[in-house]
Backbone bond lengths (Angstrom), bond angles and torsions (degrees), N, CA, C in turn:
res aa  C-N    CA-C-N  psi(-1)  N-CA   C-N-CA  omega(-1)  CA-C   N-CA-C  phi
1 M - - - 1.416 - - 1.582 107.61 -
2 A 1.271 114.74 132.11 1.451 121.24 179.57 1.497 113.38 -86.93
3 I 1.328 117.60 149.59 1.425 122.25 177.12 1.613 106.63 -90.87
4 V 1.288 113.69 128.87 1.497 116.68 178.43 1.569 107.20 -104.60
5 K 1.294 113.69 164.79 1.490 121.27 -175.86 1.502 109.76 -55.05
6 S 1.289 122.28 -44.52 1.458 125.38 -175.92 1.537 108.41 -65.62
7 K 1.295 116.50 -41.03 1.513 116.15 177.58 1.555 112.20 -66.63
8 L 1.314 113.00 -37.46 1.460 117.42 179.74 1.542 109.24 -64.76
9 L 1.326 117.69 -44.85 1.448 121.03 176.97 1.532 111.91 -60.29
10 K 1.313 116.81 -39.47 1.454 119.66 -177.12 1.551 108.97 -69.57
11 E 1.298 116.42 -38.37 1.474 121.59 175.32 1.513 113.94 -62.77
12 I 1.332 116.01 -43.04 1.463 122.65 177.13 1.542 109.52 -64.99
13 S 1.336 116.75 -47.09 1.448 118.81 -179.08 1.548 111.83 -65.27
14 D 1.308 117.84 -34.77 1.459 121.27 177.49 1.492 109.14 -64.89
15 N 1.372 118.55 -40.80 1.473 121.28 -178.84 1.477 114.71 -75.94
16 Y 1.307 116.33 -26.02 1.521 123.39 -179.90 1.520 110.44 -122.42
17 P 1.309 120.88 69.72 1.465 121.40 -175.57 1.528 112.78 -65.94
18 N 1.320 120.17 -14.64 1.489 118.83 -177.44 1.508 113.17 -80.05
19 F 1.372 117.56 -12.02 1.407 120.79 176.78 1.570 109.42 -94.03
20 L 1.319 113.53 147.64 1.479 115.90 175.32 1.536 110.29 -76.53
21 K 1.308 114.26 144.66 1.458 120.18 -175.62 1.544 110.43 -60.11
22 K 1.378 114.71 -41.33 1.504 116.68 179.32 1.499 111.38 -62.06
23 D 1.324 118.36 -36.71 1.478 119.10 176.38 1.446 113.42 -65.68
24 L 1.344 119.20 -42.22 1.459 125.46 178.17 1.540 109.02 -61.68
25 E 1.312 117.03 -40.37 1.504 122.13 179.90 1.530 108.76 -67.51
26 K 1.296 116.49 -41.70 1.477 118.40 179.62 1.496 110.44 -65.99
27 S 1.315 117.56 -39.93 1.502 121.46 178.03 1.524 110.48 -61.98
28 L 1.285 115.51 -44.89 1.501 122.20 179.73 1.565 109.88 -61.41
29 N 1.334 116.10 -45.12 1.439 121.38 179.47 1.579 111.83 -62.23
30 I 1.359 114.38 -40.36 1.464 118.00 176.72 1.497 110.70 -65.89
31 F 1.289 119.53 -40.50 1.445 124.44 -178.72 1.509 109.63 -62.57
32 I 1.347 118.56 -47.98 1.494 123.89 178.32 1.498 108.46 -62.84
33 K 1.333 119.39 -44.38 1.459 122.46 -178.61 1.519 111.97 -58.85
34 E 1.300 114.66 -44.79 1.449 120.73 -177.98 1.584 111.61 -65.37
35 I 1.340 116.74 -34.62 1.449 120.74 174.61 1.498 110.75 -65.00
36 K 1.316 113.64 -48.96 1.521 120.48 178.14 1.491 111.54 -55.67
37 L 1.374 117.19 -46.03 1.476 123.39 -178.70 1.494 110.69 -62.26
38 A 1.322 115.81 -45.63 1.518 118.05 179.00 1.478 110.01 -61.33
39 L 1.320 118.65 -45.24 1.458 119.37 -178.26 1.537 111.99 -67.18
40 Y 1.278 117.59 -32.39 1.461 123.24 176.34 1.538 109.30 -64.93
41 K 1.348 116.12 -36.40 1.483 119.64 174.40 1.486 114.25 -79.30
42 K 1.358 117.07 3.92 1.446 122.21 -179.45 1.578 114.54 67.71
43 E 1.326 110.91 28.44 1.465 117.43 174.93 1.511 110.36 -97.18
44 N 1.313 115.40 152.08 1.460 120.17 173.90 1.511 110.32 -79.73
45 V 1.356 116.83 147.86 1.461 122.81 177.55 1.491 106.33 -119.54
46 E 1.339 116.72 119.46 1.432 123.48 -179.31 1.491 112.89 -118.46
47 I 1.323 117.84 125.09 1.432 122.44 173.08 1.530 106.98 -115.54
48 R 1.303 115.81 113.08 1.504 120.77 -174.65 1.499 109.10 -54.63
49 D 1.348 111.77 139.86 1.508 120.99 175.54 1.563 110.82 65.83
50 F 1.313 117.07 13.44 1.481 117.80 175.50 1.547 107.98 -128.86
51 G 1.366 116.91 -61.61 1.484 116.15 -178.45 1.515 111.05 168.53
52 T 1.325 116.76 -174.73 1.404 126.28 -178.69 1.511 110.42 -134.37
53 W 1.349 115.24 133.80 1.448 121.25 172.33 1.502 108.84 -105.79
54 S 1.333 116.96 140.66 1.462 121.60 175.35 1.467 112.32 -148.60
55 I 1.364 116.84 160.14 1.429 121.98 -178.99 1.535 109.27 -98.24
56 H 1.334 117.08 134.68 1.451 122.60 176.70 1.522 108.86 -133.21
57 A 1.304 112.97 142.67 1.468 118.32 176.28 1.496 113.96 -89.12
58 Q 1.296 114.93 129.93 1.512 118.33 175.72 1.543 104.51 -94.20
59 K 1.350 113.44 129.06 1.426 120.93 -174.83 1.568 110.59 -64.77
60 R 1.304 114.99 156.07 1.483 120.40 172.55 1.532 107.89 -67.01
61 R 1.356 114.58 143.71 1.442 116.06 -177.08 1.530 110.72 -151.25
62 S 1.307 115.23 165.77 1.491 119.76 172.16 1.503 108.62 -99.53
63 A 1.341 115.09 149.61 1.428 120.68 177.47 1.534 108.28 -153.28
64 R 1.355 116.74 175.18 1.429 123.39 -178.61 1.507 109.68 -117.16
65 N 1.375 112.90 137.99 1.464 116.64 168.59 1.496 109.78 -69.00
66 P 1.363 121.99 118.97 1.445 121.60 -177.31 1.554 113.12 -62.28
67 K 1.302 115.42 -27.17 1.479 118.53 -174.58 1.540 110.15 -78.00
68 S 1.332 115.99 -46.68 1.453 117.77 -172.85 1.538 111.27 -106.75
69 G 1.328 119.09 -12.68 1.471 122.54 -176.85 1.531 111.59 76.48
70 E 1.309 119.46 2.25 1.457 122.67 179.05 1.547 111.51 -67.39
71 K 1.272 115.90 135.57 1.464 124.37 178.59 1.537 108.99 -74.44
72 I 1.320 120.76 128.50 1.433 122.88 179.13 1.532 108.91 -132.49
73 E 1.348 114.41 155.17 1.440 120.84 177.04 1.539 110.22 -101.92
74 I 1.298 117.90 128.31 1.461 123.85 177.14 1.501 108.58 -101.84
75 P 1.361 115.82 121.22 1.467 118.48 -173.49 1.606 110.58 -73.71
76 E 1.323 117.19 164.78 1.370 123.16 176.45 1.517 110.20 -62.08
77 K 1.348 118.68 139.51 1.467 119.66 178.37 1.512 107.92 -146.90
78 K 1.351 114.13 160.97 1.458 121.61 -179.64 1.528 108.74 -94.45
79 K 1.323 113.17 145.59 1.537 120.35 176.87 1.472 108.68 -131.45
80 I 1.291 117.74 150.55 1.430 123.48 172.76 1.472 107.72 -92.09
81 R 1.321 117.99 131.24 1.452 126.11 176.96 1.494 110.04 -113.03
82 F 1.368 117.94 133.15 1.450 122.30 178.67 1.543 105.37 -117.62
83 K 1.359 112.37 131.64 1.444 119.03 176.70 1.537 108.09 -125.34
84 M 1.314 116.14 115.08 1.456 121.67 -176.01 1.556 110.33 -71.73
85 S 1.349 113.89 150.74 1.436 120.24 176.97 1.532 112.08 -69.41
86 K 1.334 117.02 160.97 1.467 119.77 175.26 1.522 111.21 -61.22
87 K 1.310 117.72 -36.17 1.468 120.33 179.33 1.443 111.53 -66.05
88 L 1.324 120.46 -41.37 1.531 123.31 177.74 1.487 108.90 -67.14
89 F 1.377 117.05 -41.54 1.451 122.11 178.49 1.524 111.27 -56.67
90 T 1.297 114.09 -49.03 1.460 121.04 179.37 1.518 111.71 -60.93
91 K 1.302 115.61 -44.52 1.495 122.38 -179.96 1.519 111.67 -60.20
92 I 1.352 114.97 -45.48 1.441 121.87 -179.05 1.551 112.25 -65.32
93 N 1.340 114.94 -39.98 1.473 120.80 -173.89 1.507 116.85 -96.45
94 E 1.368 114.65 7.71 1.491 113.78 -179.53 1.501 110.62 -74.70
95 N 1.351 115.60 145.72 1.450 120.95 -178.40 1.547 108.16 -74.93
96 K 1.317 112.16 138.38 1.493 115.79 179.10 1.487 113.92 -97.47
């Protein structure tokens, strides 16, 4: 099950009841906007003990349409790559 923005906001507001929900939402929106802006500028985004987001170019390539078998060209495109930190990796993979 994925966590959606509304669930994340509810969880944060439940854990920090002294803050107004609208202020928490504004903070989260600013946080997400800054990550998007940095990636748009082709900068890496690193959050210590969590991970790093970066932009990588996927090369232009040839492929086949599975339905018709027709050969098509797929243009170069940018992808976001996430690499988790060692601490997060250890936390996820620890035996319970």
